[in-house]
N, C-alpha and C positions, 0 to 999 in steps of 0.2 A: 504494500500500500504506500502511495506517495505521502510524504509529510504534508500536513495541512498548511496551505498558504495563509498568511495573514490577509486581512481585508485589503490592505494597501498593495499587496503583491499580486492581486488578481488582475489579469490583463484587461485593458479597457481602451476604447477609442480615444483619440484626441477630442477635445470638447466641441470642436466646430466641424468635424468631418470624419472621414473614414480612416481607420487604422492608425499607423504610427506617424509621429510628428515628422520624422526624417525621411519618409517615403512620399514622393510626389511624382506626378506625371510630367514629363518633359516633351516639348514639341520642337525645340531648336535642333535636335539631332535626328529629326524625321523630315526629310526634305519635302515630302508630298503633303504633310499634314496642314501646314498653314495655307497653302493654295486651296486645299479642299474646303477649309473653314471659310475662306473668303468667297469661294465660288458657290457654296451651298447655303450659307446663312449670312453672308455679307460682313463677317467679322475679320478685321485686319489685326491679327495677333501682335504683329511687330509694332504697331502704333499704340498699343495699350500697355499700361503698367499695372499688374495685379498687386494686391496687398493682402498679407495674411491677417485674418481677424485677430483681435486682441480682446480677451475677456475683460480686461481692465477698462475698456471703452464702454462697457455696459453696466447697468446697475442690477445686481442680483438681489431679488427680494429675500428677506430673512425667512428662515424656516418657521412654519406654523405649529411644529410639534411641541406640545407642552413638555416641560422638563420632567414631570412625573411619569408621563408616558414613555419618554426616552429611557428613564430608569427601568421601567418594566421590560422594554425591548432589550436593554443591556443585560438584564437578568436572564433573558432567554438565550442570548448568543455571546455574552461577554461585552463589556463596555468598549473594548478596542475594535469590535466588529459592528459598531453602529456609527456610521459616518454622516456628517451633515456639512462638510466643507462646501463652499460655493461651487468649485469646479466639479466635484463629485455629483452634486445635485443637478448641475446643468447637464453633464454627460448622461445621467440616468433618467432625465426628463424627456429625452428625445431619442427616437430610433434613427434610422438612416434613410427615411423617405425623403423625397425632394422637399416637400413642405417643411418637414422637420429641420432639414439642413438650412433652408432659407431662414426660418424663424430663429434658429439658434445663432446664425451669423449676424442677424440684424438685431439681436437682443430682445426678441419678442418673448419675454419670460412671463407671460400672463399667468401661467401656473406651473411651478416647479414641484417636483417631489420634495418632501420635507426631511427625509432621511433615507439612508440605504442600510439594510441589515444584511449580514453575511453569515448565514447558518453553516455549520459544519457537519450536520447530521439530520436525519429524518426527524429525530426527536426535537431538535432545535427548530426545525421548520414548523412542527406541530405546536411548539410553545409560542412561536411568533404568531401563528394563526389564532391561537387562543386570545392573545393580547389584542389582535386586530378586531376580533368579534366582540370581546368584552368592552373595548374602548370605542367601538364604532369608527374604525379607521378604514381607509381604502388601501388594499394591497395589490401591487402590480408585480408579478413574477418577471424576472429578467434573466435571459441567457447571456448572449453576447451583445445585445443591443443592435444587431445588424438588420432587424426587420425594416422593410420599406413600405409597410402598409399601416403604420400608426399603431402597432399592437402594444407598445409600451409607453405611449404618450398619455399623460393624465388629462382629464377633462378640464378645460379652463374654468368651467362653472363650478367645479367641485370645491366645496367649502370645508369639508372634513379634512383632517390631516391625511396626507398620502405618503405611504412608504413604498419603496421598491425593495424586493427581495432578490439579491444577486446570489445565484447558486454557484459562483465560480470557485468556491473552496471545496465543493463536492465534485471531485474530478478523477475518481479512480475507476479502473476496470477491476471489479471485485472478484470475478470468477469467470472462467471459460469452461464450458461443457464441450469438450472436444468430440465427443460422440455425437451430440446433437447439433454441433456447430452454432452454439448460442453463447453469448457473453452477457453477464450482468454488469451494467455500468452505471455510475452515478450521473445524474442528469446535468450537472454543471460542467462536464468535461468538454473542452473545446475540441474541434475537429483534429487539429494537428497533434494535441496531446493524446487523444483517443487512438489515432492511427499509430503513434509512436509506441504506445503500450501494447497494442495488438500486434504490430509488426515484429516486436521483440520476441514474440512467441510464434511467429509465422502466419499470423492471421490478418485479415483486413475486413472492415465493414463495407468498404466500397462506396461510401456516400460522400460525394464531393460537390456540394453546391458552390456557386460563385462566392458565397460568404464563408466558405470553409474555415478560413483562418480566424474569423471573428464570430463564430456561431457555435452552439452547443447541442448536445443530444436532446436535452429537454426542450430547447427552442425549436429544434427540427420537428419533434413530435407535436408540440403545441400548435404549430402553424402548418402542419402537413407539408413539410419540405420535400423537394425532389432534388436529387443530385444529378450532375451531368452524366453519371454512369448508370442511370436508372434502367437503360435497355437491358443490362445484365443483372444488376443488383436489386432493382425495384425501387419504387417510391418509398417514402419513410413508413407508410402504412403496411408495406410488404416486409420491411426490415424490422420494425419494432413489433415483437411478438408478445411481450408482456410489460406491465408497468406497475409501479407503486406510486400512489397519488394521495397526498394529504388533503382530505376533504373536511369541511366543517363538522361532519358527524363522525369522523374517524379516518382510517386509511383504507383506500380502495386498492385491491390487488387483482390484477388481471393475469391469468396464468398463461405462460408461453407455450400453448398447445398448438398443434397443427391446424385444427379446425374449430370453429365456434358455431354450435348449433343449438344452444340453450337459450332461445328467445333473442330479443334485441341485444346487440352487442354493446355492453358498457365500455369495453375497450375502444371500439370505434367511435363512441360518443365523445370520449376524452380526447382522442386525436383531433387536432384542429380546433380545440376549444379555447385556446389562447388564455389559459388561466381562469376561465369563468367557472370551471367545475372542480378546481383544486390545483395544487402545486405538484407537478411531476417531480419526484425525487430520484427515481431509479427506472431504468429501462432494461429489458432483456432483448437483445438484438441478434439478428442473424449475422454470423461472420463466416468468412470463406478463407480457405488456404490461399496464400499469395501465389499468383500464377507465375510459373518460371519464366515466361516470355510475355512482354507487353510491348505493343508497337502501335503507333498512330500513323496512318497513311493518309496523305492528302490527294484529293482528286479535283478535277475541274470540269464543269459542264458548260455548254454554250449558253444556256439560259435557265430560268427558274423551272419552266415546264419540263425540260429534259431532266433536270436535277430531281424534281419531286417524283417523277416516274421511277428514277433510279433508286431513290430512298424507299419508295413503296415496295419495289421489287426486293430490296435487301431485307426489309422488315418481314416480308412474306416468305422468304426462302428458308426452308426448314433445315438446311445444311449450314447456315450461317447464324452465329449468335454474337454479334458485336457488343462490346462493352458500351459504346455509344456510337451514334451515327448522326452527324450534324451537317446541315446544308445552309450556307449563307446565300441570301439572294444577291442580285446584282449590286444594289446600293451598299449592302454590308460588305461585299467583297471589295468594292472600291474603297470603302472606309478602312478595311483591314490592310489593304496594300499601302494606304497612306500612313500606317503605323510602323512601317518597316524603317529601321534605322539606317542612316547613311553608312554605306560600307566603308570601313576603315582598315580592316585587316585584309591580307591577301586572299584568305578563304572567302570572306564576305564579298570582296570585289569580284571574285570568280563566280560566286552564286548570283550576283546581280547581273553579270553578263549572260549567264545561262538563262535567267528569267527574261531578260530583254530579247534574247534569241527565240525563246519559247513563244513570247507574245507576238513577235513578228511573224512566226510560223502560223499561229492561230489566226491572226488577221488575214494572212494569205488564204486561209481556209474559210473565210467568211465570218469569223467570230467577231463580235463587238467586245473588245477587251477593255473598253472604258466604262460601260454601264450594265451590260447584260450578263456576262459570264459569272458563274456561281461556283465558289470554292466549297469543298466538302471535306470533312474529316471523319474517318472511321477508325475506331480503336479496337484492336484484337488482343485477346489474352488467352493464354493456355500453354500447352506444350508447343515446341517449335513445329512439330508436324501438324498439329491442329491449326496454329496460326497461319502457316504457309498454305494449308488447304483452303482456309477461309479467305485469305487474301486473293488467291487465284479465282475463287468464285466471284468475289466482289469486283475484281478487276474486269471480269467478263461482263458482269451486270452493268458496270459503268460504261464499258465500250459499247454494249448493245443499246445504251440510252444516250449515245452521242458524246460521252465524256472521255477524258484521258486521265491517266494516273500520273501524279506529280512525284510520289514517293514519300519516304520517311523523313526527309529533311524538314520540309515545312510543317509536317505533323509534329515533329519533336519540338519545334519552336512554339507551336500552339500549346502543346502540353505543358511546357515550362512557364508560359505567361498567363495561364488561364485564370489565375486569381488576382491579376493586376487591374482588371477593368474598373472596379469600384472607385479607384483613385481618380479616374477621369472626370467623374461628376464634380468633385471638389475643384479640379482645375478649371472646368468650364464655368463654374459659378464665380471663380475669381475674375472672369472676363465678362460677367453679366450675361451668361448663357445658361439656360436650363438644358440639362440632358437627363432623360429618364426612360423608364422601360414599362411596358405593359405586356402581359403574356396570357395566353389562353390555350385550352385544349380543344381541338376540332377533329371531326371525323375525316378520314382520307377523302371521302366523297365531297366534302365542303372546304377542304383546306385551301384550295386555290381561290375560291370565292371569298373566304375570310381574308386571305392575304390581300387581294385587290381592293376589297371594299374598305378595309381599314386604312389603306393608303388614301383612298378617295376621301374618307371622312376626315382624316388628319389634315390633308392639304386644303380641303374646303374650310375647315375651322381656321386655319392660318390665314387663308385669303380673306375670310370674314373679319379677322382681327387686323388685317393689313400688315402681317408679320411674315418674314421668310421662315422657312423650316426645312429640316432634313430628317427623313425617316429611313430606317433600314430594318431588316428582319432576318431571323434564321429559324429553321425548323430543327427541333431536337426532341428527345424523349419519345421515341417511337413505341407504339403499341400495335396490337393486332388491328384495332379499329380506327386508329388515328394517330395524331402526334401533337406536340406543343408548337405553337408559333410564338416567337419571342420578339416583340417589336421594340426598337429603340428610337427615340426622337429627340431632336435638339432644336432650339431656336433662341435668339437673343430677346430678352424681355426689355420693354421700352423704358420702364422706370420701376424703382422698388415699390412704389405705391400701387402700381397696377400688376406687378409681377405674378402674384399668386392667382389672381383671377384669370390672367392670360394662360397660366399653366393649366388651371382647371378647365378652361374652355377646350384646350387641346385634349386633355385626359378624358373629359366627359365624352368627347366625340369618339374616341377610340373604345372606351369601355362600353358605351351604349351600342356600338356596332357589334361587339362581342355578343351581348345579350340578344340583340335583334336577330342574329344569325344562329341562335341556339348553341353558341359556344360557351365555355365556362367563364365566369366573371374573373377568375384567376386560375392559373394552373398550379403554381407552387409558392406564391408570395403571401398566402394567407388573406385574411379579411381586414382585421384591425378596424380602423375608422375609414381608411381611404377607399376601401371597396364596399363599405357598408351601404352606400346609396343604391347599389344594384342588387343587394341580396334578396329583396322581396321579389324582384323580377326573376332572379336566378332560381330561387327555391320554391316560388309560388306562395300564395297567401297561407294555405294550410300548412305547408312545410315550415314557413317561418313561425307560425303559431306553435308548432311542435318545439322548435328550437327555443323560442322565447319562454315557453312554459317550462322547459327543462332548466333553463338558467334561473327562472324566478323561483322554482321549487327548491333548487339547490342553494340559492343565495338570495333569500328574500330581502336581506338588508342591503344588497348591492355593494358588498364589501370587496368582492373579488374582481378586479379589473373591469369595472362596469363600463358599458358603452362600446365594447369590442364585439365583433361578429354580429350582435343584435343589440337593439337599443334597451329593452328591459333588463 
């Protein structure tokens, strides 16, 4: 078992953005990035001077937590594990949604949490919950704070004291059942720490969301997370087989059994409940032996239609089981190429020459290499024999659908950089540009319709606002019946006063299109408050009454993260 960290040793984001203070996105070593920004959204990066936010520029309102209540919480977890410093309160009052990031940067501290408690055991979690209920506090469970749907943000209208429970001290892999391929893990363990502990014994959970470095097992379960390797390892509801959850009336235990046929599933009710039904303290998760060979191969298709047909064929081929299969559309491929660093070494200069020659050849074959061609990445794991056999099948599928194989070089670069994307949003906001994402699940039969209609809706909204904009998309997370479409959009906001309304105009256009086309309101980003406006359309009136009734019965005092997923 790991030694318990102190509260101040638990990993946390910088107060105004994603991740570490000393990690930033750079554009000056990417020759194609600034021209793309100027061409697509009219922003001249070279003429602008960004400035890093300073917390000292803003007034942080004092905590509302009475001293006597603080003493009760200190009695539950120890006085050194109850923090109410200004920066800690600011960090824990905002997730990493775009509205959260904008508000925290502009000092919009209408409602901060009043203290953060750091329990080290399930018993301490239960003791804190007793204080919460007895003193009529509001409790918000907190994993890594990486959510982008408002799941950890307190209600500005809340007048009761609000505390956040950070589970980051509870970070151990407790047990591995090697016969069943199951591991018991504490809910506060971050992705990298989890994989380090599992890898040391030859295992992996295989769950790698974009937020991997700053998210936890409990957070994944509470928001129904999906990792980029879900094609092989499954979504979090496939991975989490059992849970321990501290509930106002006791501890709920769901058994890690292969099937659940004893009435409605309590286990599935808790998944995605975002702290409304209790605090997840432990999960029993599926784990797999680390594959001896792992390789990511890149492919290129002439356009989206050819690419989607290729992805569909891969998903339906029973002799291929990729770890992931991802297809970027033309605009995203163009964006990805703009992120390539200027070649400085002899090796990178040779690679740039090879790419230049390849694009010249593709243009001679009638390809539009500026806006239409679509890059794809497929990951293979297993024995060398199995990987080689699957690569041969996929290569043939790609060729039959008009594509070409680029090889392992670009795939390896993608695999190395896959967790860097969140830093880009902070960079863009430094230049008064919003960059955000919306994702949905759609059936194969409607995938292309959703893809085109969302583009139409976004650009119509931007035209209505008189603002430029840039959107791109990729397909990922393949299933038998469909896949996830993950849209990214960016535009410069005209002024801080109008910024959020301009953002919501664009977001509403995209989200409403999802609902209108019978796609999911979200595929893996949870509900929180940001997707709440579409939940009634998504679930139906009766469905929402069931959800609201469940929350109201469990938490009549609205002490557990109220206002998330559903309003009651």
